[in-house]
C-alpha positions, 0 to 999 in steps of 0.5 A: 169939056171931055177929051175925045177919041181923036184926041187921044189917038193924036196924042197917043201917036204924037207921044209914040213918035217921041218916045221911039225917037229917043236912042236908049229907048230902042237900045236899052229897053229892047235891044240890049235885053235881046242881045244878051240873052242871044249872046250870053246864051251862046257864049257861056256853057253852063247855061247850055247844060241841063240843071237838076235843080231846074227839073232838068232844064238848062238855065237858058231855058229859065234863069237867063230869059226871066232876068233879060224880061226883068231888065227891060221892064225895070229900064222902062219902070225906073229909067224912061217913064220917070223921066219923061214926067218930070221933064214934061213936069220941069217944061211945064207941059203938064201944067199948060195941059191942064187947060185943055180937054187933053189933061195931064192924066191923059198924058200919064196914061199914054206913057204907062201904055207906051212903056208897058207895051214896050216891055211886053214886045220885048219879052215876047222877041225874047221868047221867040227868039230864045226858041228860034236860035236855042230851042228854048221852050215856050212858058208852060203856063202861058196864062200864069206867066202873064199873070207873073209878068202883068204883077211885076210890071204893075209893082215896077211902074207904080215905083217909077211913078213914086220916083217921078213924084218924089223928084223935083228934076229930071236930073234927080230922077235919073239919079234916083232911078239908077240908084233903084235900078241896079240893086233891084237887078241884084235882087232879081238874080242878075248877077248871083241867081236866087238858088246861089244866094246865101240865105239870109240874102236870099230871104231879104231878096224875096221880100223886094219887089224885083226879087219877087218878080224874079223868083217868080218869072224863073219858077213859072218858066221852070214848073209853070207856077209859083209860090204865093209869097211872091205873088203877095209880095209883088201885090203889096209892094204895087198897092203901097208905092201906087198909094204913096205915088198919088200922094206925092205926084205933082202935075206942076 
């Protein structure tokens, strides 16, 4: 029996309530990136100084919102999504759903939509609040920005699904998620901007999914365009991670 639209709506409603009930969702995926954007923008003078390397823009116009957007995306992709899926599998929820019209694949789809929506919402709030508080300009090329954001989320969530497929328990997937999360933030430029990385480290960073994502976001916020290398790297990671995730993902 095929699942009906009302069943999908009920499932989405239930999953949304459960999703928003977790304090970590609101704090780490939404509150922390927004708070850091506003706090760091107002407390670090260098973020407010025009930089010739950025075409006269300030780091708060480009680098800061870029890495905070990535912080939200990676939190959803490497922590929230895989933890929920592995927990459902551990408790036998996905297996039981396989005998009903509400298949495990539907649950997976709803969870993906919820996490993507949360990352998009946080992105919009960061851009709007940064504009209101610090006069940060909106992206010069909104379609290019949206394309980079979408591709970065595809590669990130594909890796998150791979983690969910490889980890046998929720405890292990949380550990794996953190083991991937912090190096990914580093390569994205969270602590050392790409422009300040040593040559070899910067090259390595550009071939990682988060490094390409971070570089592409900063470029599109600075100039309205990005290098094809970063697009290709994100796409390649997304395809490979998705294929491997499908190979190893288990419903029970």
